[in-house]
C-alpha positions in Angstrom: 71.3 102.0 140.7 69.9 104.9 138.6 67.3 105.6 141.3 69.7 105.7 144.2 70.2 109.4 144.1 66.4 109.9 144.4 66.3 107.5 147.4 69.0 109.6 149.0 67.2 112.9 148.3 64.0 111.4 149.8 65.7 110.2 152.9 67.4 113.6 153.5 64.0 115.5 152.9 62.2 113.1 155.2 64.8 113.6 158.0 64.5 117.4 157.6 60.6 117.2 157.8 59.9 117.7 154.1 59.1 115.6 151.1 59.6 115.2 147.4 56.4 117.2 146.8 58.0 120.2 148.4 60.9 120.5 146.0 60.9 123.8 144.3 64.2 123.9 142.4 66.5 121.1 141.1 70.0 121.5 139.6 71.3 118.5 137.7 75.0 118.2 136.7 75.9 115.5 134.1 79.2 114.5 132.6 77.5 112.6 129.7 74.5 114.3 128.2 73.9 111.3 126.0 72.5 109.6 129.1 70.1 112.4 129.8 67.0 110.4 128.8 67.8 107.6 131.3 68.1 110.2 134.1 65.0 112.0 132.9 62.9 108.8 133.0 64.0 108.1 136.6 63.3 111.7 137.6 59.8 111.6 136.0 59.0 108.5 138.1 60.2 109.9 141.4 59.0 113.5 141.3 55.3 113.6 142.2 52.6 114.5 139.7 51.3 118.0 139.7 53.4 121.2 139.4 57.0 120.1 138.7 59.9 122.1 140.3 62.0 124.4 138.3 64.9 122.4 136.8 68.3 123.1 135.3 70.5 120.5 133.7 74.1 121.4 133.0 76.8 119.5 131.2 80.1 119.4 133.2 83.6 118.1 132.4 83.8 116.0 135.6 82.3 115.5 139.0 83.9 114.5 142.4 84.7 110.8 142.9 84.2 110.0 139.2 80.4 110.3 139.5 78.5 110.9 136.2 75.6 112.8 137.8 75.0 115.1 140.7 71.7 116.5 141.8 70.9 119.2 144.3 67.6 120.5 145.2 65.8 123.1 147.3 62.7 122.2 149.2 60.3 123.9 151.5 59.8 122.5 155.0 56.4 121.3 156.1 55.2 123.7 158.8 52.4 123.3 161.2 
């Protein structure tokens, strides 16, 4: 389940004509920073090698629907 958010991001980017390699900025919101390492390992496996996007991780009191993590990203579109 820890990889689900990355599967969702991949699907959205693919539908928009982009990909994980085009991510330039990632914002991560966590309600429990003690679980940062678990999220970081999943992140490292999913984000392609090479230049990594700029990343911010912020501790928050709560997130909608009782979620413990929320990730948003900005990606460039592939242009021909």
